[in-house]
N, C-alpha and C positions, 0 to 999 in steps of 0.2 A: 552552503551547508545543508539547505533543503534537499539538493540533489544527492548529497551524501546519504542523508537519512532515507530518501526515497529509494536509492540504489540498495541500501542495506535492507530496507523493508522488502523490496522485490527479490533480493537474493535469499532472504529468509523465507519468503513466500514460496520461492521455487523449491527450496529444500523441504518445505512442509507439504508439497503437493502429494507426496506419497501417502499422507495420512487420509484414510478413508472416512467418509461420513461428515466431513466438515464442509461448510459452504464456502464459497469464494470470499464473501465479506468477512466471515469469521477468521479465515486464514490471513486476510489482509490486515484485519484488526490486530491479530496476534503478532504479526510481523512488525506492525507499527509500534506496538508496546515494547518489543525488543529493541527497535531502532531508537526509541525515545529514552531508553535507559540512561544514556550519557547526559541527558539534560536534567536528570534528577540530581538535586544537590542537598546534602545534609545541612547546609547552612541556611536554607530557606525554611520558613515556618510550614507546617503541614498544610495549612489552608492554601498557601501559595503553591506548594508542590503539586497539590491536586489539580489546581486550575492550570498550571503550566503543563503538567503531564497530559491532562485531557485535551488541551489545545494542540499539543504536539501530536498526539495520537489522531485526533480529528483531521489535522492538516495533512499528515502523511497518508492516512487512509484514503482521504478524498483525492489526493494527488495520484496515488497508485491506481485507484479505481477509474479516475478520468483517463489515465494513460492506457490502462487495459481496454477501456471502452473505445478509445481512439484507434488502438491497434486492431480491435475486433471490427470496427467500422471500416477501416482501411482494407482489411482482408475481405470483408463482405463486398465492398465496392470493386475490389480487384477481381473477385470470382464472378461477380455479376457482369463486369465488363468483359471478362473472358467468355462467358456464356453468350453474351450479346454479339461479340465479335465472331463467334463460330457460326 
């Protein structure tokens, strides 16, 4: 289920990259807010809803940022290895 939310967040993030002036973390956060919408339930008290929603947003945002950092690191290592190999 976390992969589904992370995928949805990344898809939304990709669609939002055309928006100028937003930082990466803001776009990730906004995508996580949209991805967490299905976890919101009208049957839960507002206090629970807020805590659940914040936890979901934090979880998805940090997962997406870690994944992006890993991809960036891998690209950096690959380009460094290519430069060293030449």
